[in-house]
Residue, then its C-alpha position, 0 to 999 in steps of 0.5 A: m499499499s502507498v501513501a501520498v500526502a498532496g496539497s491544492l496546486r495541481f499539476p501533471v505528474t512526473y517522477t523526480s530524479h532528484p536524492k531521496t533517503l528512505i526508511e526501511t521498516s517492518r513490523p511484527c504482525r506484518r509488513h507495510r511498505l510506504a514509499t514514492a518520490m515526485k519532483d517539483r511542479p514543472p511549468l505548464s507550459s513546459y508540457g507543449a502538446v502532451y495533454v494531462p487533464p486537470h483532475h488528473r494532476l496531482r495536488s502540490v506536496i505539502t511540505s513542512s517548513n521545519l525541514s531544510s532544502s535537503a536531504p543528504l543520503v545516509d549510508s545504511k551502516t549508520v543507521a543503529t548510531q542514528n536511531n539510538s543517537s537522541s540528537i536531532p541533526r540538522g537537515n531533515p531531522y524526523p527520520y533520524l528520531t528516536r522514539q522515544q523522542f517522536q513520540q514526545k513530538q507527536m503528543k506535542n502536535s496532537q492538537l492537530d488531529s482536529a479538521d478545524d486546523l486545515s488552514e493554509e497556515g496550519s497545513d505544514r503543521d497538519v502533515e507533520a501531524f500525519v506524516q508522525s501518525c503514520y509513523q506509528l504504524c511501523h517501527l523504523r528499522k533502516i535507511v536505504d538509497i531509491g536505487q535499493v527499492g525493490k531489490s535490497a531493500p524491498n519493505v520500504h515505509f517512507c522516504v523524503t524527498k530532496t526538496n521537501k515533499r514528502w511520500c509514503q508508498g508500499t506495497k498493499k497487503d490487504r484492504r485493512d492498510f486502507e483503512q487505518i491511513a483513510a480513517l486516520a485523513s478522516k479524523m485530521g479532515l483531509y481526502s483520501h482516495l485508493y488508487s491500486k496499491v497507492v493511498v492519496v491523501s489530499k486536502e482537496p477532492l481527489p477524482n476517482y481513477r489516476f491513470d499514472l498510478d495504474e500499473k496496467r493502463p494501456q500498452r500495446e506493440v503494433i507490428l507491421s509485416l516487412g514486406l509493408h513497412r518497406r512498401v510504405d516507406c518507399y513510398l513515403g521516400d519518393y513522395l517526400s521528396q517530390k514535395s520538397g522541391s515544389t511546396e512551400s513551408f508549412q507548420d508542423n502544427v495543422f492547426s496553428r495558424s488562425n486564418s483572419s480571412c475565414s468569413i463567418a457563415t451566417d443565415d440568410g438575411l439576419f444580420e441583413q442592414p438598410e444599404p446606406l442611400p446616398q442623400s445628405k444627413a437633412a434627406m436622410e432624418k425627412i425619409v425617418w420622419r416620413r416612415s415614422v409617421q406613417m407607421r404612427s397612422q397604419q397603428q392609429a387605423w388598427q387601434e380604431s378598427s372594429e377587430g382592433i377594440k376587441m383586441l384591445e379589450f382583450r388585452r386590458n383584461l391581462p395583468a400586464y397591461k396595468e402596470k404599462d405606465a410603469l413599465l415604460m415610465a421605467i424604461s425610460q428613465y433606467q438602461v437596466v429594468i428587470i420585471s418579474g411576472e408569473t406564468g400567464c400575466g402578459k408579460t412577454t407578448q404585451i411588453p415588447q408591444f408597448i414599448l413598440e408602441s409608445e415609438i411608434e405614437s411619438v414618431h420614433g417607430a422608423l429609428c426603434s428597433i427591438i429584440c427579444t430573445q426567448p430560450r425556445r424555438i417553440s416559443a419563439m415562433s408561437v410569440s411572435e405570430r400571437v403579438a403579429a396578430e393583436r396587431g391586425e398585420k401578417l407576420g414578416e411585417t412589423v414583427g417577425y421571428k428568426v430560429r436556426l434555418e428558419g424565419m419571417k422578417g423583411r426590411d421593415t421588421h421593427l421587432l424581432f422575436c428569435t433564439t439566443g443563440i441567434l442573438l449571440r451570432r449576430l454578436l459576431v458580426d456586430r459586437n455593439l449592436k449598431g440600430v438597436t434600441h432595446v435588447i429584451v431577455d425573456e425567461i432568465h430564471e431557467r438560467g441556461m447557459n446561452e443567457d447567462f453568457l449573453l449577460i456577460v457580453l450585454k452588461d460589458l456592452l452597456p457603457r458603449r451603448p448608454e441609449l441601448r435599453l435592456i429589458l430582463m423578464s423572469a417567472t419567478l420573484d428570485a429578480e434581486l439577484f440579476s438586479s444585484y448583478f446590474g448595480g441595483a437594476p429597479m425592479v417591476h413586479i407585475p402580479g399574476f392571475t390564476y384560477p385556483v389549482h387542486t393539488h394531489f400528490l401520490e398518495n392522494i391519488l393512490e387514495m382517490t382512485g384505489y390504484k396499487l402501486t407493485q414492485y412490477n406495475q411500474i416498469d417503463d417500457y424504455g426507461q426500466e428496461k433501460t435501468w435493468k439492462m444497466n444494473k444488470q451490468a453495473p455492480r450493484k453496490r449502491k442505490s440509484q441517485i434519485a432513491s437515495s435523496v428520497e429515502d430519508a424524506l419517505r422515512a420521516a413522512d406522516f402518512k398517517d390519514f391514509t388507508p392501509e392498502t395506501l400506505e402498502s402502495v407507497s412503500c413500494w413506490n419506485p421513485d427511479c420509475i417515471g411510471f407509465n402504468l400510472i400514468e395511463y390508469l390516471l388519464c382514463y380515470i379522468c377521461e371516463k369521471e373528470r369534467p372536460g378540458a386538455v391533459l398536459v402530462f409532463l415528462t423528462g425527455w422525449d424518449d420517455i414522450s415516444s415510449l408513453k404516446d406508444k403504448l397511449q395508442s395502443h389503449y382502447i380508449l386512449g387511443d381511440t383518436r375519436r375521444v382522444l387526440l395525442l400530441a407530443c411537445h418538445g423542443s426537436m418538433a417540426s414547426a407545423e407539429q408545433r402549432l396543433i398543440f395550441d389549438e382546441p381540438e372538437d367537441g367530444v374530443r379530449k386533448i392529451v399533450l406530453a411534453t417536456n419542461i419546455a411547456e413550464t414557462s416557456i409556451t402556454i396551452n390556453d385549454v389546460v385543465f389537468v396536468i400531471d406532474c412526474g417530478k422529473a427532468k432530465e438534465t446534464s451534470y457536469d463532475a468536473l473532478n472526474n471529467t464526466p457529465c452525467l445525463l440523468p433524471s434530475w428532481i425538479s425545484k420547488v419553483s419548476a413544480k410551482q409553475r407546472r401546476g399553475r398550468a393547470g388555472r389558465v382559464q378555469p380552476g384546475e387539477c394537478y397530479h404530482l406523482y411524488p408523495r409530499c414529502v419529497y416535495e419538501a425537500f425539493a430545492d428552491y431552485q435548479l441550479p443554473e446550466i453554466l455550473r452543471t454542464p462542460l464548457q466546449s462550445l460557450c468557450l468558443q464561442i467568447k474566443s470567436l468574440k474576441l472576448g479575451s481570456i476565457s477564465e477572466f470573462l466566465s468570471r463575471a457571470l451571473q455565478s461563475p462557473e467552476l475554475l476546475a470546469v474551465q480548464n477542462a474546456i480549455e484543455y479539451l479545446k486545445i487537444i482537439g486542436a480548437l485553440d493553441e497554447n495561448e489561446n487563440l482560435t487556430v484555423l479549425g476552431r475559426y471554422l468550428t465556431m461556423l457549425p453549431m454542433e458540439p466542436k467533436l461533431g463539427k470536428m467530424l464533419i468538416l474531416g468528412a468532407i475534406f476527404n469525400c466522405l460526406d454523406p455518410i459522416l452527415t448521417v454520424v452527426a446527424g443520428l448524434s444531435v438526435r435521440d437513438p432511433f433504434l426502439t427496444p421495446f420492453d415486451k419485444k425486446d429480442l425481435a428490437e435487438a435482432a432487428k438491431a443486429q443485420f445493420s451491425r456488421d463492423y464492430s461500429d454503432h455510428l456504422a450501424l446508424v448509417r446502414a439503417y439511415e440508407g435503407w430508411n431513406n430508400a424506403e422512403k422514395d417509395l413511400a415505404g418509409y413506415e413500414y420500414c420503421w415498424k419491421n426494423f424498430l426504428s423511430a421513424q420521426s428520429m429518421k425524419a430529424i436525422d433526414a433534417l438535420r443532414r440537409e441542414f449541415y450540408s448546407l452550412l457547411k456550402d457557406t462555409g465553403l467545405v463543399d461544392s454542389t457535386t455531390t458526387t465528388c463530396n461521397s466519392w470515398s463514401y464506401d470505403v469503411h475504414l475510411l470513415r473509421a478514422v473520419i469518427c476517431y478523428g472527431l471522437y478523441p479524445g473519448i478514448c478507451s481500451v479493449v482489454h481481453n480476458e479469457k471469455s469476454f473483454s473489458l474497457k479502460t479510459m483515462e478518467d474513469g479506469q473500468v467502464l461498461l458499454y450503454s446497453n444498446s450498443v452493438n459492441a455490448k452484445e459481443s463478446k470478443i472486439p477484434y481491435p485495441w480501442l474503441v472511439f465513443n461519443e459520450k460518457i453517461k454516469v449512472n452508477s457506473i459510467f456506460l459508453r454510449d455510441s462507440t466504433a471500434v479502431s485499429d491502432s494506425v487509424l488511432l496513430l494516424f487519426g488521433g491526438n498529438i504524437s510525442m516520443g517516449d523514453t527509448d526509440g520506438h516508444l509513442k504517446m498519447l494523452g500525456g502518457y496513458l496511451e503508450f505504443f511500443m514498435k521499431p524505430a523506423v515504423a515510429e517514424m514512419y508514422r509521425s512522418l504519415r501523421r506531419e504530412l496527413d496534417v499538412l493536407i488538413q492545414n492547406k484545405l482549410l486555408s485554401i480559397p475556397g475553389c481555388y487552390t495554390p500549386s501546393m496544393t494542387l500538388y498535395r491533392q495529387s499525392w493525398g487525392g486518392l482518399a479525397t478524388t475519385r476511385s481508380k483502379q489504376k495505381k495510387d499516389a505514394a502517400a495516398e496508398a500508404l494511408e490506406c495500407l496503415m488504415g486497413g483498406t479493401h480494395r482489390g486486384h491492387d499490389y498491397i492487399e497481401h499486406m494489408s490482410m497479414m496485418l489485420k489479421k496479425s492485429k485479430k491474433d493479438h487481440n483475440 
């Protein structure tokens, strides 16, 4: 067992070459070995391209001020004399204390055992006490040199480095060793963790896994046949000799240079500005005044018409209209105004109108430009339609909307509703928002990441634009936080009005309906099957997060007013389940016994909505379209489908809307009378210490529960059914945690750099609630490793292109390489598929049939290629109008397939805007058939999402750098395999349930990883290559290692040149590169390939028959499989 004492600062792990003093000890009962050695923290810049995630960086060692700067090596012959001596020598005294002196010293510092002493001033004494206590676990015996460890001195317990950094290390005998040290650390208020044979003790929380302390981390021997090596080396030499005489020199790092001439791809028409007219200033003022008069006349005509009068009467009944004068007064006097108002008070539709109408009445309408942001596209579209109708106009005239790749606006639009992302994209090209007079940020209480980011940008903008007005609107009463952030901005509250809502919690529902819960009837068709499979794979060490969080509340609850049958049902309640059967029963109860009115059901996400909808459609009552109109409401719906939820159904038909939390505040469905609340929302939380996102259903906050309840009292008294006990509700948090504090920050960091806002860390420190520094560091390090940022945190060429693509950086990177290597069509499918929910369905009662259907698409140990085949089959069937039948036979979601198809078109349009592809689809897909090239492009995008495959006798295990042992997601094609004939898997995401699960994986070879992974660094010896800061190690002949490095360097140059080139125009050097490497990026030719192209094909495992190198490649793949089986 090893022990390491650590402090607060983080730095990469490296071992020291300083002299060390070691003390060998023994005990009569059993032996302990305690020793390790670390060197001083090197400057972070010294690591260059080698990446070590911050959560793996060891904390700086706590040192004792009583120790001198050196610890002389002592010959073992003098140990006996020193141990019997009563004097304490200068230098490093504690190794030379006698037992009596040590006990006296230990008694003197016994007060340090309290955790209350863990201050910076007392940190040295804390560690002294800890080290001294560790001495009590052993007896001093002799001092040895570090070189004797494991040889003549196998039982080393403790060492002191030359720089006074103290470490304890040894060999693990049994778990009691760790328990003793862990108990001691806990008593002193320190954190401790056991890593393999090493115990690390720290003042700060420790990660779950440390690869640098794992003796079994991945190490690979890469073997190429001699013939293949010679052939590739010959080709490469010929290519380099041709290149050197006719090309310019480029930097080795593919993404080291940024192209300032890269244009920003924007949505057409979004940022268009009126063309400047040549008239004089007086003439311009006259034109503006004439337009303003015209706008006032049109507004007055509408207000005096019969329809306008009716609409005005309706508006006057809204609570917001009663505060109109106070709102306009505050907006005119203050630059920032905070408005809070309950859902349904009319603030979203009325306040923008108040401002516009006021400006028009004062003959300033032509100069007025209002932008109102909404967190979701459905909100922007529905609100703009409503406001245009209230003004008696067609949408796209004075009032318009703009969402991604869709919008209705014109040159005369003065009130624009848009998503927050659209406004951020405008700021890319117009940092001062020229011409904008008012910015309204709605739904700020949701604390989305884009909203928090926008507030920082706008706060910096206000001093430069003193005439700009900023209005923040919240549906909750926590406006004080925003007011203080903007220097005490005034707050205006709009009291809302809702009809009384009768609340029913789980115990009330069971008592009222007589429904009985058992451990079997709570299984969800989708969610519970997924949980069951995961729990089958995962070690059952603890309960789920949700179950653990409510256990105490249930134990303390008082159910004395309910029948024994209800109490028995409540005791069987499973908080991990949504409860589809209970929802179905409750909907039947409402349809049969309650008054007319729409039902709004809140679920966690699209997976649950889709599964429950399928279940209800098969019900004899709920699936009867003559009695029930069943609709879904979620953010990825098509525009036409979204509008259906606002329409009232025919007489005698009850509308049931299955919705996510989008229906809490963003939209209002006026005819809702009944609300069913599952109490959960699917949200991403982020463990910065272990660099792991956790996508799990979480309990909502009390504010969210109140919002959901209030949707039932819009038009008449309503009923709300909470599918959880009252005691659980009382344990809810008051507010939801802001998104910026619980999600990875990679995309946000890219936006910061694209807007040229300076240092990422400094900028985010000015947020309303700044994220954890470690989370920011993780995001920056990730962007550096994928090549989006250079070492100075500046955007690279790749990073600039990634800012043009509204998707995760890794997916954008994959898309860019797919365009460069002309295998675009399947990569479009992969990227679109990873952007929507999984299209493969697994019904609980037909899981065997569903798995068999999916197996026909999986032949390459790749979830991504299985998705490509499934989409191609659906696309062919859709052309014959048989898409739904195809999905039904193959257990695919037709809606997901349509969403993938729509996203493919969208992404292709974006690539055309950036100039990466042209309109010739044949050229873009000339290499789409090459499975090995597709693996390489997928690896290029998903890296550093890499795990090693470790084969056992009958199965295999997986290990990642951040987490150690991990498992595959239950629906992965690779989860069904007993052997994977590849050494690596690249994956899209990790999900933390009880264990860490990998989703959407593809198996890749050593060569693919070396050529298309991250930066390669040289190891300690010739032929030793390392990646990910030494976590991945490859051993090969020195000549083979140099060949890999040369191929990788030339591949990087190719990508660099493509990104730097002007679309449609190539420099002479680029023409030569395309000729040399064009076998991968031009056409499929049966003629002999160019040298470098053929070499790259060989190493990736190309399978083009009829070529001389096929035998070499087959031998390499066969050898690879033998190594891994």
